C-alpha positions in Angstrom: -94.1 -32.7 32.0 -95.6 -29.8 32.8 -92.3 -27.9 33.5 -91.0 -29.2 30.1 -94.7 -27.8 28.3 -93.4 -24.4 29.7 -89.7 -24.7 29.2 -89.9 -25.5 25.4 -92.2 -22.4 24.7 -89.5 -20.2 26.1 -87.0 -21.8 24.6 -88.1 -21.2 20.8 -89.0 -17.7 21.8 -85.5 -17.2 23.2 -83.7 -18.7 20.0 -86.2 -16.6 17.9 -84.9 -13.4 19.9 -81.5 -14.3 19.5 -82.1 -14.9 15.5 -83.9 -11.8 15.3 -80.8 -10.0 17.0 -78.2 -11.8 14.7 -79.7 -10.6 11.9 -80.2 -7.0 13.2 -77.0 -6.9 14.0 -76.1 -8.1 10.1 -77.9 -5.7 8.8 -76.6 -3.0 10.6 -72.7 -4.1 9.9 -74.1 -4.2 6.1 -75.2 -0.6 6.5 -71.9 0.6 8.5 -69.9 -1.4 5.7 -71.9 -0.3 2.6 -71.2 3.7 4.1 -67.3 2.7 4.0 -65.6 3.0 0.6 -63.2 4.9 -1.1 -62.5 6.6 -4.4 -59.6 6.0 -6.7 -58.3 6.9 -10.2 -56.4 5.0 -12.1 -54.1 6.5 -15.0 -52.8 5.0 -18.3 -50.7 6.5 -20.9 -49.0 4.9 -24.0 -47.0 6.3 -26.5 -47.8 6.0 -30.1 -46.8 7.1 -33.2 -49.3 8.7 -35.6 -50.4 7.3 -38.7 -52.2 9.8 -40.5 -50.4 12.8 -41.8 -51.9 16.2 -43.5 -49.1 18.1 -45.4 -50.0 21.2 -46.9 -47.4 22.9 -49.2 -47.9 26.3 -50.0 -46.5 29.2 -52.1 -46.9 32.4 -54.1 -47.1 33.5 -57.4 -47.3 37.3 -58.1 -47.8 39.4 -61.6 -49.7 41.9 -63.7 -51.3 39.0 -66.2 -53.6 36.4 -64.9 -53.1 34.3 -67.9 -49.3 34.3 -66.9 -50.0 33.8 -63.5 -52.5 30.6 -64.5 -50.0 29.5 -66.2 -47.2 29.5 -64.0 -49.6 27.9 -61.1 -50.2 24.8 -63.8 -46.3 24.7 -64.0 -45.5 24.8 -60.4 -48.3 22.1 -59.3 -46.8 20.2 -62.1 -43.2 20.3 -60.7 -44.6 19.5 -56.6 -46.6 16.8 -57.9 -43.7 15.0 -60.0 -41.6 15.7 -56.7 -43.9 13.9 -54.7 -45.1 11.0 -56.9 -41.3 10.1 -57.8 -41.0 10.0 -53.9 -43.3 7.2 -53.0 -46.8 9.7 -52.7 -49.5 8.3 -54.6 -51.9 10.5 -57.1 -55.1 9.8 -54.8 -52.9 11.2 -51.8 -52.7 14.7 -53.5 -55.0 17.5 -54.3 -54.2 20.5 -55.4 -56.6 23.5 -54.0 -58.1 26.1 -56.1 -55.7 29.4 -55.4 -56.5 32.2 -53.6 -56.8 35.5 -55.3 -55.7 39.2 -54.0 -56.4 41.6 -56.4 -54.5 44.7 -55.5 -56.1 47.4 -57.3 -59.8 46.4 -56.4 -58.4 46.8 -52.7 -59.0 50.6 -51.6 -56.7 50.5 -48.7 -53.9 48.7 -50.9 -50.2 50.0 -50.4 -49.0 52.2 -53.1 -45.4 50.2 -52.5 -47.3 46.8 -54.0 -45.7 46.0 -57.0 -47.8 44.0 -58.9 -51.8 43.8 -59.5 -52.6 40.2 -58.6 -51.3 37.9 -55.7 -52.2 34.3 -55.7 -51.6 31.6 -52.9 -51.5 28.4 -53.9 -51.7 24.5 -51.9 -50.8 21.2 -52.9 -52.0 19.3 -49.8 -50.5 15.6 -49.1 -52.9 13.4 -46.8 -51.6 9.9 -46.1 -50.6 7.3 -43.8 -47.2 7.2 -44.8 -45.6 9.5 -41.8 -42.5 8.3 -42.1 -42.0 9.2 -45.9 -43.4 12.1 -45.2 -40.8 13.1 -42.7 -38.4 12.1 -45.3 -39.6 14.0 -47.7 -39.5 17.4 -45.4 -35.8 17.1 -45.5 -35.8 16.9 -49.4 -37.8 19.9 -50.0 -35.1 21.7 -50.9 -35.0 20.4 -54.4 -38.6 22.2 -55.3 -36.2 25.7 -54.3 -33.9 24.5 -57.0 -37.0 24.9 -59.4 -37.6 28.0 -58.5 -40.9 27.6 -56.0 -40.6 29.5 -52.7 -42.9 27.2 -50.8 -44.0 27.1 -46.9 -44.9 24.0 -45.2 -48.2 26.5 -43.1 -49.4 23.7 -41.1 -48.5 19.9 -41.1 -51.0 18.0 -38.9 -49.9 14.4 -37.5 -52.8 12.5 -36.2 -53.5 9.0 -34.5 -56.7 7.4 -35.5 -56.2 3.9 -34.4 -57.4 4.3 -31.0 -60.2 1.4 -31.0 -57.4 -1.3 -31.1 -55.6 0.2 -27.9 -58.5 0.9 -25.8 -59.0 -2.4 -24.2 -55.3 -2.4 -22.8 -55.4 1.0 -21.7 -59.0 0.7 -19.9 -57.4 -2.5 -18.1 -54.1 -1.1 -17.0 -56.0 2.1 -15.8 -58.4 -0.6 -13.9 -55.4 -2.3 -12.5 -53.6 1.1 -11.8 -56.8 2.2 -9.6 -56.9 -1.2 -8.0 -53.7 -0.8 -6.9 -54.6 3.0 -5.1 -57.5 1.4 -3.5 -55.5 -1.6 -1.9 -52.9 0.6 -0.7 -55.1 3.1 1.1 -57.1 0.1 2.1 -53.7 -1.5 4.1 -53.1 2.3 5.0 -56.6 2.3 7.3 -56.5 -1.6 8.0 -59.2 -2.8 6.1 -59.7 -4.8 2.8 -61.0 -3.6 -0.6 -64.9 -4.5 -1.5 -66.3 -4.7 -4.7 -67.0 -2.1 -7.0 -69.6 0.4 -6.0 -69.4 2.6 -9.3 -67.0 2.6 -12.2 -66.4 5.6 -14.8 -64.4 5.7 -17.7 -62.8 9.0 -18.5 -62.1 10.2 -21.9 -59.3 9.6 -23.8 -57.0 12.6 -24.7 -54.4 12.4 -27.3 -51.8 15.1 -27.3 -48.1 15.7 -28.8 -45.5 14.1 -26.9 -43.6 17.3 -27.4 -43.5 20.1 -29.8 -40.5 19.1 -31.1 -41.7 15.4 -32.0 -45.6 16.0 -33.2 -45.6 12.5 -34.9 -45.5 10.9 -31.4 -48.4 11.1 -29.7 -49.2 10.3 -26.0 -52.2 8.8 -25.4 -54.2 8.9 -21.8 -57.4 7.9 -20.0 -58.2 8.0 -16.5 -60.9 6.0 -14.7 -62.5 6.5 -11.8 -63.5 4.0 -9.3 -65.6 3.7 -6.2 -64.9 0.6 -4.1 -66.4 -0.7 -0.6 -63.8 -1.2 1.9 -64.2 -4.1 4.7 -63.1 -4.8 7.7 
């Protein structure tokens, strides 16, 4: 009995030391595990069609009498607006900006070869979601030349404004691609991908697919994710 009373405490102490050792090992392994990580980036891209277009139609009128020029501007604006509305553009999608006036007589640096006293630049702007309709009308603009209006398309701006509708899908795709990259890295290093340590979503960018098709946009996002690696 005396020997048994001595053995039991010794066994308990030994078991405690063993348990403590296992806990320490688990802690050390956990720290080592936490130090092993991989940073990957997942890319998602999507081509979309612009859903908003701003189309400025600009022309110039020159002359020596402002009243006559003003009448010509009203006439030209009427022709342009009629061309647009008769081809599917509504009045609330059209704005006629005030003309920009150049007075050659008031310019001390004017060229002596300038034949007219006044030059007025006018712009009628279309802002619409009818992108296909605008592209169609660009091919029909020669009708304005027949009416005596020498126009220029200074800058047609195509935009995509429905980013929120595709964000979730693109973020999911970027995350999936990041995980695939992490899995490949883990396989090459004979380890396994663990939980996510940190994740950051990059900014979305919207650019023209190429210069010849500005109405087609490429939406892009890159997500950066840090994964733990396990043995």
